[in-house]
GUGU-506822 format. One record per residue (C-alpha): x, y, z. Coordinates in Angstrom, 2 decimals, always signed. Example, Ala and Ser with C-alpha at 12.3 -4.5 7.8 and 13.67 -1.06 7.14 Angstrom:
2
u,v,w
+12.30,-4.50,+7.80
+13.67,-1.06,+7.14
% end
This chain:
50
u,v,w
+76.74,-43.27,+83.70
+76.62,-43.19,+87.37
+79.43,-43.25,+89.16
+79.89,-44.29,+92.62
+82.15,-42.44,+95.45
+82.23,-44.41,+98.61
+84.96,-44.08,+101.16
+88.24,-45.28,+101.48
+88.34,-47.16,+104.72
+84.46,-47.19,+105.86
+83.02,-48.53,+102.25
+80.59,-45.62,+103.12
+78.63,-44.06,+99.68
+79.24,-40.86,+99.58
+77.81,-39.83,+96.57
+76.14,-40.93,+93.12
+77.63,-38.86,+90.26
+74.55,-39.01,+87.35
+77.56,-36.46,+85.61
+80.89,-36.50,+86.11
+82.58,-33.68,+87.83
+85.94,-33.39,+88.99
+86.58,-35.77,+92.51
+88.28,-32.01,+93.97
+84.73,-30.74,+93.83
+83.11,-33.79,+95.28
+85.71,-33.66,+98.41
+85.26,-29.83,+98.87
+81.40,-30.36,+99.27
+82.48,-32.81,+102.81
+85.94,-30.81,+103.54
+87.82,-33.49,+102.40
+86.49,-35.88,+104.75
+84.45,-39.09,+105.35
+80.45,-37.90,+106.24
+80.59,-41.08,+108.18
+84.14,-42.02,+109.47
+86.00,-38.52,+109.36
+88.53,-40.16,+107.43
+90.56,-37.75,+105.78
+90.49,-38.35,+101.58
+92.05,-37.90,+98.92
+91.92,-37.42,+95.31
+94.87,-40.27,+94.64
+93.25,-42.69,+96.99
+90.04,-43.46,+94.66
+89.44,-45.94,+92.07
+86.74,-45.64,+90.02
+84.49,-48.41,+89.58
+80.87,-48.74,+87.63
% end
């Protein structure tokens, strides 16, 4: 199973995870910001679609 992680503001796909890891680990890699628009990302702002 894979999961797309998208920015809630601009919809940019940040990454696709094939193995689930914590959202905190994903966000840390991007300094808690969307690499496309700079929107601050929070673990409480995510919705999982598959």
